[in-house]
VMD Tcl script that builds the backbone (N, CA, C; Angstrom):
set m [mol new atoms 255]
animate dup $m
set s [atomselect $m all]
$s set {name element resname resid chain x y z} {
  {N N MET 1 A 66.777 87.565 96.261}
  {CA C MET 1 A 67.858 86.871 96.925}
  {C C MET 1 A 67.570 85.372 96.884}
  {N N ALA 2 A 68.609 84.606 96.630}
  {CA C ALA 2 A 68.448 83.158 96.570}
  {C C ALA 2 A 68.194 82.588 97.958}
  {N N ASN 3 A 67.616 81.412 97.989}
  {CA C ASN 3 A 67.272 80.792 99.259}
  {C C ASN 3 A 68.324 79.816 99.761}
  {N N HIS 4 A 69.431 79.703 99.063}
  {CA C HIS 4 A 70.488 78.808 99.509}
  {C C HIS 4 A 71.210 79.418 100.704}
  {N N SER 5 A 71.500 78.594 101.664}
  {CA C SER 5 A 72.141 79.114 102.874}
  {C C SER 5 A 73.530 79.659 102.565}
  {N N ALA 6 A 74.252 79.056 101.631}
  {CA C ALA 6 A 75.584 79.544 101.269}
  {C C ALA 6 A 75.498 80.925 100.622}
  {N N THR 7 A 74.465 81.140 99.822}
  {CA C THR 7 A 74.287 82.443 99.179}
  {C C THR 7 A 73.937 83.507 100.208}
  {N N LYS 8 A 73.104 83.140 101.163}
  {CA C LYS 8 A 72.758 84.098 102.225}
  {C C LYS 8 A 73.999 84.473 103.031}
  {N N LYS 9 A 74.812 83.481 103.346}
  {CA C LYS 9 A 76.040 83.749 104.094}
  {C C LYS 9 A 76.976 84.626 103.272}
  {N N ASP 10 A 77.088 84.338 101.985}
  {CA C ASP 10 A 77.951 85.135 101.113}
  {C C ASP 10 A 77.489 86.591 101.069}
  {N N MET 11 A 76.192 86.805 101.042}
  {CA C MET 11 A 75.670 88.173 101.033}
  {C C MET 11 A 75.965 88.886 102.353}
  {N N ARG 12 A 75.854 88.162 103.460}
  {CA C ARG 12 A 76.194 88.760 104.761}
  {C C ARG 12 A 77.665 89.147 104.800}
  {N N GLN 13 A 78.521 88.243 104.331}
  {CA C GLN 13 A 79.956 88.519 104.345}
  {C C GLN 13 A 80.296 89.682 103.428}
  {N N SER 14 A 79.666 89.709 102.265}
  {CA C SER 14 A 79.911 90.775 101.303}
  {C C SER 14 A 79.508 92.132 101.877}
  {N N ALA 15 A 78.363 92.182 102.536}
  {CA C ALA 15 A 77.902 93.436 103.141}
  {C C ALA 15 A 78.860 93.889 104.240}
  {N N LYS 16 A 79.341 92.934 105.026}
  {CA C LYS 16 A 80.275 93.263 106.101}
  {C C LYS 16 A 81.586 93.823 105.529}
  {N N ARG 17 A 82.108 93.148 104.489}
  {CA C ARG 17 A 83.352 93.609 103.861}
  {C C ARG 17 A 83.164 94.973 103.213}
  {N N ASN 18 A 82.002 95.168 102.572}
  {CA C ASN 18 A 81.717 96.438 101.912}
  {C C ASN 18 A 81.717 97.574 102.926}
  {N N GLU 19 A 81.067 97.369 104.045}
  {CA C GLU 19 A 81.020 98.407 105.077}
  {C C GLU 19 A 82.401 98.676 105.661}
  {N N ARG 20 A 83.171 97.618 105.887}
  {CA C ARG 20 A 84.522 97.773 106.417}
  {C C ARG 20 A 85.407 98.533 105.425}
  {N N ASN 21 A 85.308 98.184 104.135}
  {CA C ASN 21 A 86.103 98.872 103.119}
  {C C ASN 21 A 85.714 100.334 103.011}
  {N N ARG 22 A 84.415 100.626 103.111}
  {CA C ARG 22 A 83.969 102.020 103.056}
  {C C ARG 22 A 84.520 102.800 104.242}
  {N N TYR 23 A 84.525 102.182 105.425}
  {CA C TYR 23 A 85.038 102.850 106.616}
  {C C TYR 23 A 86.527 103.160 106.467}
  {N N TYR 24 A 87.311 102.156 106.108}
  {CA C TYR 24 A 88.748 102.370 105.974}
  {C C TYR 24 A 89.070 103.345 104.846}
  {N N GLY 25 A 88.314 103.282 103.752}
  {CA C GLY 25 A 88.525 104.212 102.647}
  {C C GLY 25 A 88.248 105.639 103.058}
  {N N LYS 26 A 87.156 105.851 103.749}
  {CA C LYS 26 A 86.791 107.206 104.189}
  {C C LYS 26 A 87.791 107.731 105.219}
  {N N THR 27 A 88.221 106.866 106.137}
  {CA C THR 27 A 89.201 107.269 107.140}
  {C C THR 27 A 90.512 107.688 106.475}
  {N N THR 28 A 90.920 106.941 105.476}
  {CA C THR 28 A 92.158 107.259 104.760}
  {C C THR 28 A 91.999 108.552 103.978}
  {N N ARG 29 A 90.872 108.741 103.326}
  {CA C ARG 29 A 90.649 109.997 102.581}
  {C C ARG 29 A 90.675 111.191 103.524}
  {N N ASN 30 A 90.111 111.034 104.721}
  {CA C ASN 30 A 90.152 112.129 105.698}
  {C C ASN 30 A 91.584 112.408 106.131}
  {N N ALA 31 A 92.381 111.366 106.320}
  {CA C ALA 31 A 93.780 111.552 106.717}
  {C C ALA 31 A 94.559 112.257 105.615}
  {N N ILE 32 A 94.282 111.902 104.355}
  {CA C ILE 32 A 94.950 112.555 103.225}
  {C C ILE 32 A 94.553 114.022 103.176}
  {N N ARG 33 A 93.275 114.296 103.385}
  {CA C ARG 33 A 92.812 115.685 103.389}
  {C C ARG 33 A 93.492 116.482 104.503}
  {N N ASP 34 A 93.629 115.880 105.666}
  {CA C ASP 34 A 94.251 116.564 106.794}
  {C C ASP 34 A 95.720 116.854 106.535}
  {N N ILE 35 A 96.434 115.898 105.939}
  {CA C ILE 35 A 97.862 116.112 105.699}
  {C C ILE 35 A 98.067 117.162 104.602}
  {N N LYS 36 A 97.130 117.260 103.655}
  {CA C LYS 36 A 97.237 118.291 102.620}
  {C C LYS 36 A 97.009 119.680 103.202}
  {N N ALA 37 A 96.257 119.764 104.290}
  {CA C ALA 37 A 95.948 121.053 104.901}
  {C C ALA 37 A 97.072 121.566 105.794}
  {N N ILE 38 A 98.027 120.715 106.140}
  {CA C ILE 38 A 99.126 121.126 107.020}
  {C C ILE 38 A 100.090 122.025 106.261}
  {N N ASP 39 A 100.526 123.111 106.923}
  {CA C ASP 39 A 101.415 124.076 106.275}
  {C C ASP 39 A 102.856 123.979 106.740}
  {N N GLU 40 A 103.146 123.232 107.804}
  {CA C GLU 40 A 104.523 123.109 108.280}
  {C C GLU 40 A 105.104 121.776 107.833}
  {N N ASN 41 A 106.355 121.816 107.411}
  {CA C ASN 41 A 107.013 120.619 106.921}
  {C C ASN 41 A 107.156 119.576 108.014}
  {N N LYS 42 A 107.526 119.998 109.221}
  {CA C LYS 42 A 107.787 119.058 110.313}
  {C C LYS 42 A 106.534 118.241 110.648}
  {N N ALA 43 A 105.412 118.914 110.797}
  {CA C ALA 43 A 104.168 118.224 111.154}
  {C C ALA 43 A 103.719 117.282 110.036}
  {N N ALA 44 A 103.842 117.740 108.797}
  {CA C ALA 44 A 103.432 116.907 107.666}
  {C C ALA 44 A 104.351 115.697 107.527}
  {N N ALA 45 A 105.647 115.907 107.737}
  {CA C ALA 45 A 106.607 114.807 107.622}
  {C C ALA 45 A 106.378 113.763 108.720}
  {N N ASP 46 A 105.968 114.212 109.900}
  {CA C ASP 46 A 105.684 113.273 110.985}
  {C C ASP 46 A 104.444 112.426 110.688}
  {N N LYS 47 A 103.472 113.016 110.029}
  {CA C LYS 47 A 102.208 112.320 109.762}
  {C C LYS 47 A 102.271 111.453 108.503}
  {N N LEU 48 A 103.205 111.749 107.609}
  {CA C LEU 48 A 103.271 111.064 106.315}
  {C C LEU 48 A 103.417 109.541 106.421}
  {N N PRO 49 A 104.294 108.993 107.267}
  {CA C PRO 49 A 104.413 107.528 107.310}
  {C C PRO 49 A 103.124 106.808 107.710}
  {N N SER 50 A 102.370 107.381 108.625}
  {CA C SER 50 A 101.127 106.716 109.035}
  {C C SER 50 A 100.087 106.757 107.914}
  {N N VAL 51 A 100.040 107.860 107.168}
  {CA C VAL 51 A 99.097 107.952 106.054}
  {C C VAL 51 A 99.518 106.997 104.938}
  {N N ASN 52 A 100.821 106.919 104.674}
  {CA C ASN 52 A 101.306 105.975 103.669}
  {C C ASN 52 A 100.959 104.544 104.048}
  {N N SER 53 A 101.047 104.232 105.326}
  {CA C SER 53 A 100.701 102.903 105.798}
  {C C SER 53 A 99.222 102.615 105.569}
  {N N MET 54 A 98.368 103.591 105.829}
  {CA C MET 54 A 96.938 103.422 105.602}
  {C C MET 54 A 96.655 103.160 104.121}
  {N N ILE 55 A 97.340 103.910 103.257}
  {CA C ILE 55 A 97.149 103.748 101.814}
  {C C ILE 55 A 97.608 102.356 101.377}
  {N N ASP 56 A 98.757 101.910 101.901}
  {CA C ASP 56 A 99.268 100.581 101.556}
  {C C ASP 56 A 98.298 99.481 101.984}
  {N N LYS 57 A 97.691 99.638 103.139}
  {CA C LYS 57 A 96.749 98.636 103.620}
  {C C LYS 57 A 95.516 98.563 102.718}
  {N N LEU 58 A 95.045 99.720 102.236}
  {CA C LEU 58 A 93.910 99.709 101.315}
  {C C LEU 58 A 94.263 98.969 100.031}
  {N N ALA 59 A 95.478 99.206 99.534}
  {CA C ALA 59 A 95.899 98.537 98.299}
  {C C ALA 59 A 96.066 97.041 98.530}
  {N N LYS 60 A 96.592 96.664 99.690}
  {CA C LYS 60 A 96.790 95.244 99.994}
  {C C LYS 60 A 95.458 94.513 100.077}
  {N N ARG 61 A 94.461 95.157 100.655}
  {CA C ARG 61 A 93.137 94.548 100.779}
  {C C ARG 61 A 92.379 94.524 99.454}
  {N N GLY 62 A 92.834 95.343 98.491}
  {CA C GLY 62 A 92.137 95.423 97.212}
  {C C GLY 62 A 91.047 96.462 97.202}
  {N N THR 63 A 91.006 97.302 98.213}
  {CA C THR 63 A 89.997 98.360 98.254}
  {C C THR 63 A 90.286 99.405 97.191}
  {N N ILE 64 A 91.567 99.719 96.994}
  {CA C ILE 64 A 91.978 100.593 95.911}
  {C C ILE 64 A 93.053 99.867 95.106}
  {N N HIS 65 A 93.268 100.312 93.883}
  {CA C HIS 65 A 94.258 99.688 93.010}
  {C C HIS 65 A 95.656 100.066 93.475}
  {N N LYS 66 A 96.625 99.188 93.237}
  {CA C LYS 66 A 97.985 99.441 93.708}
  {C C LYS 66 A 98.597 100.658 93.019}
  {N N ASN 67 A 98.227 100.920 91.765}
  {CA C ASN 67 A 98.761 102.104 91.087}
  {C C ASN 67 A 98.158 103.382 91.662}
  {N N LYS 68 A 96.900 103.334 92.052}
  {CA C LYS 68 A 96.279 104.498 92.692}
  {C C LYS 68 A 96.964 104.780 94.018}
  {N N ALA 69 A 97.285 103.719 94.747}
  {CA C ALA 69 A 97.996 103.886 96.016}
  {C C ALA 69 A 99.359 104.533 95.773}
  {N N ALA 70 A 100.058 104.079 94.755}
  {CA C ALA 70 A 101.375 104.640 94.442}
  {C C ALA 70 A 101.253 106.103 94.050}
  {N N ASN 71 A 100.219 106.431 93.266}
  {CA C ASN 71 A 100.023 107.831 92.867}
  {C C ASN 71 A 99.710 108.713 94.068}
  {N N LEU 72 A 98.858 108.238 94.969}
  {CA C LEU 72 A 98.523 109.017 96.160}
  {C C LEU 72 A 99.758 109.266 97.015}
  {N N LYS 73 A 100.545 108.214 97.234}
  {CA C LYS 73 A 101.745 108.344 98.065}
  {C C LYS 73 A 102.747 109.292 97.423}
  {N N SER 74 A 102.884 109.211 96.112}
  {CA C SER 74 A 103.818 110.077 95.401}
  {C C SER 74 A 103.406 111.544 95.508}
  {N N LYS 75 A 102.129 111.803 95.314}
  {CA C LYS 75 A 101.642 113.183 95.388}
  {C C LYS 75 A 101.798 113.754 96.794}
  {N N LEU 76 A 101.526 112.915 97.806}
  {CA C LEU 76 A 101.692 113.385 99.182}
  {C C LEU 76 A 103.159 113.677 99.484}
  {N N ALA 77 A 104.045 112.811 99.019}
  {CA C ALA 77 A 105.471 113.013 99.264}
  {C C ALA 77 A 105.952 114.288 98.588}
  {N N ARG 78 A 105.481 114.534 97.356}
  {CA C ARG 78 A 105.872 115.775 96.669}
  {C C ARG 78 A 105.370 117.000 97.420}
  {N N LYS 79 A 104.154 116.926 97.941}
  {CA C LYS 79 A 103.607 118.067 98.686}
  {C C LYS 79 A 104.398 118.328 99.959}
  {N N VAL 80 A 104.728 117.261 100.687}
  {CA C VAL 80 A 105.490 117.416 101.925}
  {C C VAL 80 A 106.895 117.947 101.615}
  {N N ASN 81 A 107.515 117.434 100.561}
  {CA C ASN 81 A 108.856 117.911 100.203}
  {C C ASN 81 A 108.836 119.351 99.736}
  {N N ALA 82 A 107.756 119.779 99.101}
  {CA C ALA 82 A 107.651 121.169 98.659}
  {C C ALA 82 A 107.524 122.123 99.836}
  {N N LEU 83 A 106.977 121.630 100.943}
  {CA C LEU 83 A 106.859 122.476 102.131}
  {C C LEU 83 A 108.234 122.779 102.737}
  {N N ALA 84 A 109.201 121.909 102.495}
  {CA C ALA 84 A 110.529 122.087 103.082}
  {C C ALA 84 A 111.270 123.255 102.444}
  {N N LYS 85 A 110.890 123.611 101.224}
  {CA C LYS 85 A 111.605 124.679 100.504}
  {C C LYS 85 A 111.141 126.042 100.877}
}
mol reanalyze $m
mol bondsrecalc $m
mol representation Tube
mol addrep $m
């Protein structure tokens, strides 16, 4: 590690952001897993907007790519819509 104070600060900030991104990513993955496990359309449809919001926030922060976010949201929407039939 370099001895420059700016580099030390950058490493602290990077570690903090990394941990925060890991937390939000894991929380979102758990929410996606939970919504996939739901078998009733009503319950899944109620939970879908909050999960979509979590996915959008990850994409906005750059934690995941915007196309990955779109793919996740699309797959979840198809699953929820399939439950209605």
